[in-house]
N, C-alpha and C positions, 0 to 999 in steps of 0.2 A: 265324827272327825277322827281320822287316823293319826294318832300321836305316838311317836316313839323317839327315844333319845339313846345315846350311848355314852359310856364313860370308859376310859382305858387307863389303867394304873399299873405300874410295875409292881409285881409281887415276887416273893422269894422263889416260887416254883413256876413262874410263867407270867403271862400278861392277862389281866382280867378284862373281860368285855361284859357290859351290862346293857340291855336294851329291853324295851317293852312295847306292847301294843294292846289293843283291846278288841273284844268281840261283842257285838251288840245282841247278845243272847244271854239268858239266865245262866248263872254259874253251874247249876245242876245239869243242864244240857251239855255245856262245854266239858265239864268234868266227866260225865258219862261217855261222851265221845272219845275222850282220851283214854279212859279206863278200858274201853272195849276195843279201840282201834288206833292206838297211838302211832304205831309204825306206819299204818296205811295213811293216816292223816299227813304225816311228815312226807311220805313218798308222793302222795297225790298233790300236796301243796307245792312241792318243790320241783316236780318233774314236768317238763314242758309238754311232752307227748303223752297222750293217754295210754298208748300201748306200753310205755315204760313204767306205768304206775304199779304193775304187778311184779317188777323185778326187785331185787334186794337193794338196789342202789337208788338214791335220790340225787338231786342235782342242786348245788349251790351256784349262784351266779351273781355277778356284780359288775357294774360299769365303773371303771376307775380311770379318770383322765381320758375318756373316749375309747379306752381299750376294754373290750369285754373279756372277763375272766370267768371261766366256769370249770367245775370239777364234779364228777360223779362222786358221791360219798356213800359210805355205809354207816347207817345210824343204828346204834345199839341202845335200846331203852332198857336200862339196867334195873330200874325199880319205879313203881308208882305208889305213892304213899299219900293218904288223906288224913289230915288232922282237923278235927272239928270239936274242940273243947267247948264246954258250956260257957256262953258269954263272949266267945271270941269269934273272929271271922274264920269260916272254914277255908282251908287251903289244901290244894292237891299239888304235890311235888313230883316231878318226873326227873330222875337222874339219867342223863344222856351222855353218850360219847359218840363222836363221829370222826371219821378219817377218810381220806381219799380211797376210793374203791380200787384204783390201780395206782401203783407206785406210791404207797402211803408215806414212805420216807421223804418224799419230795414236798409234802404239805404238812401243815401243823395238825397235831392231834388235839381236838377240842373236847374238854370235859366240862360239863355244866349241869345246871338245874333249871328246869322250867317250872315256875310257880304259877298256879292258876287260882285266882280268888275273886269273889264278887266285888264290883265297884258299887253297883246299885242292884236293884232287883232284876234289871234287864241288861246289865252290862258286866262283862267279865274281863279281868286283867290277865294278860299273859306277860310274865316278867322273867326274862332269861338272865342268868348270871353264870359266866363260865370262865375258864382259864385255858390258855393254850401255850404250848411251848413251840417256838419257831424251829423248823428243821435246820439241819446243817451245822449245828453247834455254834461256835463263835462267828463263823461267816454268816449263818442264818440270823443271828442276833443283830449283826450290822445291817444286813438287808432289811430286817424287820424295822429297825430304827429309821431307815430311809423311807420305806413305803409299805412294808408288809403289814404293820399293825393297822394301817388305814384300810387296806384291802380286807384283812380279817374282820375288822369291825363292820365295814360296809356289808360284807357277805352275811354276817350274823343278823344285822338289821334287816336285810332283805329276806333272810330265812324266816324270822319272826313275823315280818309283814306278810309274807306269802302264806304262812300258817294261819294267821289271823284272817286274812282275806278269804282263804279257802273255807274256814269255819263260818264266816259271815254268810257266804253263799250257800254252803251245803246244809247248814242248820236252819235255814229259812223255811 
């Protein structure tokens, strides 16, 4: 079962978005895939056309009120860190940033962390927590209050669902 949810809360430096999904494969397989090919996973999972999977851009897409919104994005995997203390659940954290590939000032800059950890011996959780600042200053904050935060939240949900779905298929 594909389960994910999101929460949005106002923070001092932007708006927080949190969502999660799972992959029905062992943690070690998912962790190794991200350690070796994180950027390729994001690009392949989010790019509609196979020919675009080799470019530096990926694509976020969401349907909001019957209107399709999509934007090519540049993803920067800033770090991959694994913590596996004795007696605790091993966790791998990827620090990410993404922005629109063209005209980035028209779209929010997203900064976040994707945490990967085992749920069971055969299931792995993908848990994203990030913050974004709406573009256009005070005008952007007003637009965000009307509909922007819902679009941002829906696109992050779709992003995590696409990544989880891609891993479910490719790690089989």
